[in-house]
LOPATI-843127 format. One record per residue: residue in one letter; z, x, y of N, C-alpha, C in turn. Coordinates in steps of 0.02 Angstrom, whole numbers, plus 50000, padded with zeros to 5 digits. Layout:
<pts>
aZXYZXYZXY;...
</pts>
This chain:
<pts>
m504125106050754503275109350747502965105750769;t502725099450768502225097050787502095096150869;t502775096250897502865096050976502485104351001;s502615109550952502365116450976501615117050959;l501415114250923500625112950893500305109450953;d500675101850969500315100251040500325104451107;r500805107351112500825111451175500375115951174;s500255120951115499665125151101498945122151122;t498915115951096498255113351092498255111851189;e498675109651204498475108451283498375114251318;r498735119251305498665125051329497945129451312;s497755127851266497045129051246496545125351292;r496695117351295496035114251333496105117051403;r496855118451438496715121751514496345126451501;v496415132051467496065137951465495385137451472;m495245132451414494495131351423494105127551482;s494735124151512494395119951566494415124451633;v494825130251650494815134651691494265138351684;a494005141651615493465145451606492785141851619;m492795135451607492155130951630492025132051705;v492705131351724492475130251813492295136351831;m492445141451821492375148351835491825149351818;a491455148051775490695149251734490215144651793;l490415137751808490105134651844489915136251918;l490415139651938490285141252021489755147152025;p489615151551985489105155951987488465152351974;c488445148451936487825143451914487645141451982;v487945137452016487755132952087487635138252128;a487955143952128487755149252181487215152752167;l487055153252119486305156052096485795151152109;g485855143052097485385138752106485325138952197;a485645139952216485725139852290485345144752335;v485265149952305484825156552329484355156852309;l484125152952242483385153652215483055148852265;r482365152752268481805150152313481135150052269;l480765144152279480065142952244479615145452304;p479085146952275478565149452328478215142252353;g478205141252421477925136252456478325130952472;i478985131852448479365126252453479955129552493;s480145123652553480525125952612481155122452586;q481745126752582482225123152590482825127752616;p483655125052644484125129152686484065135352664;q484255140352705484305148152699485125149152672;e485505144352698486115146652686486475144352625;s486795147252585486885147452515487785144252523;w487985144752582488705142152559488965134752566;p488595130252592488695122952600488615121052505;p488205121852468488145118552408488635121952374;t488885128752389489425131452340490135128552359;v490285127552428490895122452446491055119352404;l490455111752407490355106952378490475107852298;a490135113752269490185112452208490885114952183;a491365120152240491875122152224492375114352224;v492345111352275492525105152260492505100552193;a491965099152176491775097252114492115101152047;c492025106152054492315110052002492985109551998;v493425110552053494265108452059494285101352021;a493855097152044493915089952013493955089851938;l493425094551919493275093451847493855097451809;l494425100951827495005101251793495335096451778;r495255089651801495545083851769495125078351752;a494605082051731494075077551703494305073751630;r494635077051592494945073051517495405066651536;d495715068251589496335062551608495965058251646;h495605059151683495275054551747494625055151748;p494185053051694493395055151705493045050951748;r493195044551757492845041851812493035043551883;t493565045251891493705047251975493135053751975;v493335059851920493075066051927492375065951945;a491995059451903491195057651895491145055451960;a491565051852013491325049652079491205054452125;v491685059852121491715065552163491225070852149;a490985070552080490455075452080489775071852106;m489775065952094489125062952133489045063852201;a489765061752227489755063852296489555070552335;c489785074352288489715081752305488815082852286;a488635080052240488035081352225487405078252279;v487645070552308487325067752345487285071352435;a487925075052443487805078952496487355084252510;t487345087452436487125093852418486045092252444;f486045087552397485295087752407485165083952456;a485385079752491485365076252552485255081252622;q485375088352590485265093852644484635096752641;g484155095352583483545097852556483565102152495;y484075104652469484235109052406483735104652356;l483485108352319483145106252249483625104252201;p483445098052160484095097052116483925100352040;t483975106452047483945109851973484405109451939;p484385111451877484925109851833485455115551840;l485325120051878485935124751903486355121351953;m486125116952006486345113852056486765107552032;l486405104051971486625098551928487275099551885;a487495106151868487895108551831488515103651837;p488855103451888489545100851895489635092651877;l489005090351902488775083151889488765080551813;m488295085851782488215085251720488885085951670;l489335091051695489935091051650490345085051649;a490375082751733490665076251739490475069551694;l489805069751687489615063451661489775064751575;y489655071351551489885072951486490525069151470;w491085069951511491705068251502491905061151506;v491485058251555491335050451541491165046851490;a490485049851462490305048151397490635048051345;a491065053151330491505056651288492265052551289;e492455051751355493065048951355493225040551364;t492655036851384492645031051402492275027351353;d492055021251357491565017051326491095016851345;r490625014451303489795015851306489585011651372;r489975007451389489715002451453489795007051525;t490465009451516490615013151571490125019451578;a489935023451537489655028351517488825027551553;r488655020551528487855018251547488035016751622;v488425014051658488515012751722488635019651772;f488955024451752489005029551786488475034751782;g488115033151712487525037851709486885035051766;l486755028351755486165025251795486475027051873;g486905027351889487115027151953487045034451973;a487235039851933487065045451959486525047351965;m485905044551925485225045751911485025042351982;a485175037951993484895033352069484995038652126;v485705039452137485955042352201485595048852192;v485565052252154485195059352153484515058352173;v484185055252148483415054752155483475052352228;i483905047152237483695045252325483855051052361;a484405055352357484555057852401484135063752399;a483655066452351483255072252347482595069152376;m482495063052379481775060452399482035059052491;l482485057752506482535055952583482295061752624;d482515067552601482335073452641481525075752647;n481125075352581480425074252589480225070252542;p480075061852567479905056652518479155058352495;g478625061652544477975060852531477805069052503;g478045074252501478005080652498477945080952428;n477775088252393477735090952352478225090652292;l478245092552242478675092352192478965086452188;v478725080652170478925074552174479335074452091;l478925076352043479225075851984479965077951973;l479865085551997480455089352008481135084552032;r480855081552088481445076752123481635070952098;t481135067352053481445061352018481385064351948;v480935065151910481065065351852481525069751822;g481455075851849481825081351816482615079851829;p482995076451875483735073251864483695069451831;v483245064651806483515060151756483535062951691;l483075066851674483015071051604483635074951593;w483885077551654484405083151647484955079051642;l485055074351675485805069951669485795065751592;l485375065451570485355061551508485515065751459;l485625072051466485785075851410486565074851396;p487025076551448487715076551448487965069551419;l487575062551440487745056251408487485057151350;v487105058651318486965058051247487415063051214;g487575068451239488005073451202488635070551213;g488905066951265489605063951258489745058251219;s489245053651221489175048751167489215049851094;r488775056451086488985057751010489505061650991;a490145064251030490645067051031491125061251026;r490995055951052491565050351065491465047950993;l490835046250981490715044050901491065046550837;r490995053950861491275058850789492135057750811;t492255057550875493035055750880493395050650842;a492855045150859493205038450825493095037950751;y492625042950724492445042050649493025046350615;l493185051350656493885055450628494325051350627;e494655048350685495275042650677495085038050635;s494615034950616494515029950559494665032850488;v494465039750495494545042850427495325043650408;q495735045750456496285048850469496875041450450;a496545036150477496905029250482496885025850418;r496235027550394496135025350300496505029450247;a496625035950273496985039850221497735040050238;a498005037950298498715036550300498795030250271;y498345025050275498445017550244498445017050166;a497915022550132497815022950066498565027050035;e498845031250093499485034850062500005029950055;r500015026550115500655020950118500565016250059;t499995013450045499865007949992499875013449922;r499795019749909499995022049849500805021449837;e501205024649893501805025249889502125018249880;e501875012149914502295005649897502005002449830;e501375005249805501415001749733501605007349685;a501875012349709502275017049663502955013749660;r503325011449712503925007549716503885002449678;l503374997749682503144992549645503304993249575;r502994997749548502894997549491503585001349462;v503915006349485504525008249465505164999849480;a505014996549512505374991349530505394986749466;e504634985049446504534980849406504734985249321;e504704991549317504974993449267505614992949253;r505964993749303506784993549301506994985849281;m506694982849314506804974449306506644973149218;r506204976249202505924974849127506574979549079;i506544984049099507294987849064507814984049073;a507994982049132508534977049123508584971549108;r508074967249092507994963049057508124964248975;e507814969648955507854971348891508464972648860;l508914975648904509554978148899509984972848899;h509984967848948510334962248943510354957648893;d509604956748871509584951748802509664957148735;v509734961948735509964966248678510844965848675;v511134967848728511844967748732512204962248720;a511944957248773512264950848770512234947348695;h511624948148665511664943248596512084948048548;h511904953848535512464956648476513094957148510;m513314958548573514074958848578514304951948565;a513924946548596514304939948576514384937948509;v513784939848453513884939648381514344943848376;a514544950248384515034953248358515664950648372;n515824948048441516404946248458516654939848419;a516154935348410516234929748363516464931048287;q515974935648268516244937948203516924940648194;a517084946148246517794948148245518404944048264;g518314939948292518664934348294518934928948249;t518274927148208518344924048152518674926948094;a518554935148092518934937248030519544938948053;r519804939348111520494940948127520874935348106;h520534927948126520894922148084520874923448017;l520454925247972520334923447896520754928147869;v521004934547904521374938747874521974937747839;p522474933447865522984930847828522964926747758;t522444922747760522274916447721521704918347676;r521084920847704520634921947658520284929547673;p520704934547644520454942247659519784942947630;e519464941047566518994942447548518294941547587;q518434934547623517804932647664517954936547739;a518664938147757518604942847827518304947447804;l518254952247745518014957447734517274956847739;k516964951347716516294951247715516064949847782;l516534946247826516304946447906516174952147931;l516674957147921516794963647937516134966947928;d515844966047860515394970047857514674965947879;e514784961447893514224958747936514204960648018;l514874961748031514974965648096514594972548106;t514834976048052514484981748062513564980648067;v513424977248020512724977148027512444975148082;s512774970248126512824966048201512754972648245;t513114977148242513284982848288512754987448272;s512624988848220512014995048188511384991948229;s511284984548218510594982448246510734983248320;a511184981948359511374982648429511074990348455;l511284995148399511165001448430510555002448410;i510295000748367509535002748343508994998148397;e509154992048415508664989348478508884992648542;l509444993948549509664998648619509335005948616;r509275009848551508915015648563508235014648587;a508015009448543507135007148560507035006048637;t507435002148645507415000548739507505005948783;v508025010548765508035015848807507605020648799;g507205020448741506725025948719506235024548762;v506095018348816505635017748866505735023648925;l506195025848925506245031548981506165037348959;r506015039748891505845045348867505275048648895;q505105055048910504425058048926504145057948865;s503405059448884502945057648837502925063248788;g503055069448801503325074848761503805074948722;d504305069948721504765069548683504575068848603;p505005073348553504695072648480504805068148452;d505375064048479505775057348447505335052048469;a504955051648518504605044248540504265041848487;e503945046148434503555042648407504015037348342;s504545040548334504885036348288505205030448306;l505015028648372505435022648397505375015048376;e505715009748370505645005948339505005001048369;p504554996748343504124992348384504654987448410;a504344985048467504564977748502504664973148460;p505304968448465505364963348408504864957148426;g504724953348371504364946148390504774941148348;l504164936248341504404930048289504484932048234;d504234936648209504234938548127504924940548109;r505404941748162505994944148152506524939048169;l506314931648177506844926848187507264925448120;p507014925448059507544926348002508114928847998;d507974935548026508534940748043509184938248088;l508714936348145509114933648205509574926648185;v509214924248146509474916248114510104918248067;s510024923848032510574926647990511114929848021;t511024932648071511534935948116511774931348156;c511594925548176512044919748207512514916548154;a512254916048095512554913548044513084917148034;g513094922848021513684926348014514214926248074;a514024924048144514404922448181514724914848177;g514564911448127514764904148129514404898748165;l513704901248171513254896148206512724894748150;d512664887848148512244885448101511584884248126;v511024889148117510364886748149509734884848117;t509554879148136508974877848091508314878948135;l507744882048082507224884648125506624880848099;s506134877948138505624872748113505094876048138;t504444873048122503814874748140503174868548140;d503054868048199502494862848202501864865048216;g501304864248175500644866248190500584872748138;e499854874948145499754880348115499904886148147;p500364892248137500624898148166499944900748167;r499874904048245499314909448253499634914648282;p499234920748268499514927948295499454927248382;l500074928848409500294930148477500024935848498;s499814936248559499894943448600500584946848605;p500554953148614501244955748601501694954148662;g501524952348711501924949348775502274943448758;v501784938548749501994932548726502454932448661;d502394936348609502754938048545503474940448585;l503464945448624504074946048624504484941548683;t504224939448714504564935048769504764928148727;a504354925448682504754921348633505354922448597;y505104928248575505984930148545506374933148581;r506424933848634506904936548676507254929648705;i506674924248716507094918648755507434915348713;i507134916648632507564911248589508374915648577;q508224921548562508904925748569509384924548629;e509074925848682509594922148730509884916348744;a509384910748713509724904248719510204904048664;l510084907248605510664907148549511284910148561;t511094915948599511744918548624512104914648680;n511854911948720512214905048762512644901148719;v512234898648647512564893948617513064896348582;t513234902948561513694906248542514164907548588;k514164909148651514614910648688514984904048715;h514534899648740514754893248784514724885648736;g514394886148690514314880448664514984877648615;t515204871148609515794870048557515614866448501;g514804866348480514644863448418514374868948378;q514444868348297514314872148270513364872448247;g513064869448276512534870748254511994870648307;a511404874248300510794874748344510284873148315;e509604871248353509114870248320508494873348361;v508034876748326507514881148365506904878448334;r506334875948373505774872148354505124875548402;l504754878248348504074880648383503514877248369;t503164875848421502544870048398501994873648440;y501504875148390500834877948405500284872548428;e500124873848477499564869448505498904872648519;r498324870348544497754874448552497784879848595;t498114879848647498094883748694498774886148709;r499364884948686500014885648710500484884948660;l501094888948662501544887648619502144886148645;l502424879948610503074876448643503674878048602;v504174880548643504804882848608505374879248637;s505714876448585506304873348617506954875448566;v507494875248604508064877348570508614874448598;t509034869248560509454864548572510154865448533;n510734863748546511294864248520511504857848524;d512064855848474512314846948467512904845348506;g513274852248536513754850448555513864853548639;a514274848448690514314849548758514514857548768;p514174860948805514344867148824515094866748883;t515454872248851516194871448870516034874348953;a515624878348959515664881449036514844882049048;p514494876549059513724876449061513484881149122;p512984885749106512894890049158512364885949211;a512414888449267512054884549326511304885049313;a510944880049324510144879849309509874885049352;d510204887749389509694893649445510084897849445;g510634900349405511034905349414511124908349345;g511584915049358511684917649279511024922749254;y511244927049241510714933149217510384932149165;g510774927949113510364925049057509614921549083;l509834915949115509254910349129508914914649178;m509164917249229508534921249270508094926649225;g508444928949179508004934649137507474929549100;m507694924749082507224919549032506624917049085;r506874913749130506404912449181505894917449198;e506134925049214505654929749221505204931849184;r505464930649109505054933249054504394928149045;a504754922549051504224915349037503554916749097;h503784918649157503314918349203502824924349201;s503024928949175502814936649161502214935849133;v502154931649076501604930049040501244924149049;g501414921649117500944914349148501264908349109;g501934909149071502274902749051502724899649107;d503104895749074503544891249115504264889449071;l504704888649098505494888049064505834882749101;r506074879049068506574872949101507314874049056;a507874872949088508584873349041508914867749083;g509244865449039509994859849068509994856149016;p510714851149049510914848348966510354840648959;r510724839148904510254833648859510534826648881;p510184821248892510554815048888510974813648846;q510824814448771511344812748722511764818748704;g511794824848752512604829148740511984834948716;g512484841448739512134846548718511794849848767;f511374856348757511104860348804510414860348764;e509924860848821509174864048786508794868748839;v508534871748802508064877048845507354875548809;t506914874348853506094873448831505774877848878;t505384880748828504854884948875504104883448842;v503604884948893502994883748866502714890248883;l502324893148835502044900048829501294899648811;p500854902748850500124903648844500024908048764;l499404906048726499444908348660499054917448677;h498674916248736498384922748748498344924048819;s498934929948832499264930448909498854935348929;l498584935249005498484940349038498774944249080;a499434944649076499904946149125500004953849108;p500234957149169500224964749158500774968449122;e501164963749100501694967449048501424968148972;e500814965548964500494965348896500454971248874;p500234976348908500034983448890500694987248875;e501194986048907501734989148906502214985748859;a502244979648829502494976948779502204978748732;a501584979248715501224980648651501344989548635;a501504992648685501704999648676502394998348650;
</pts>
């Protein structure tokens, strides 16, 4: 479709060029036969007409080769006025059109050079035939004024074309920027949902697996305790379903009638429930707080909870010890969170690998914090993170929602 449009535009330009040339020839012929009283000039009208025809044929290529066409038109004009013909606007028409295309299709410096050159050669050629005669103004000032008009018009056309091209370029750049920003927002939202799903599924499934395995071993000897663990297993799976429903609810449309009933994002106020769930899986978790607790921004609150949840999940899956310690330290501008276990991990995750550690680092960085994880010198594994009390991260509004 674009090719057809280009062909149609080129065809229209050719038709306009031919029509312009056919209109210029009668103008030059009329200028050659006009006579002013008391002014002598050649009686033959065919020499300027022939020269004008040559210039007009060259004008058909003025868009593609404006400099060459302007040089041909100047040569024809000099040959015409050197024979004694007056430089009237009708006689200057081919040269005026050639200068217009020079000013419209080339740079300002080229247009200035060709314009001044055309004025000089036309005035000199007009004055050579009758240097001291009458109509000096018509032979000097007249050509200068008439040749200035196409230069000004062509310059305005060039500036307008450049302006339209810049507007189109800015519009195209803005469109590309919007598309890239939309893709970036989609990628960030997908990453956030993936982290939420990983944290919820990994934690609850690890706890449920531990509870189910313990209950299986206790059924022959301690059936009452096994039934209690199965009840806790039901609670764990129900909690997993509730959190999954809340997380997947991010994908709901704004007009969904069930969107208002979604559970809010969890925070540190739910740590006792998390500790109780881990206790049901056989993990003894000690929770301690240093400093005076202060309210956290929604993003930092959610980030701290998810990091603790994922760290305890890793202890449940990989740790050999039966205990873990969670310590919260409130300082003036930051919150320090550390999760340690007292046994060496059977399969320690790589410091830079695994979706769990990767997700914890991404969460900490997203709110302007930092996270470190690795074995302790005295044994066991430790996850330590530093979070700002008031985050300005872009995820804050989304977490608050």
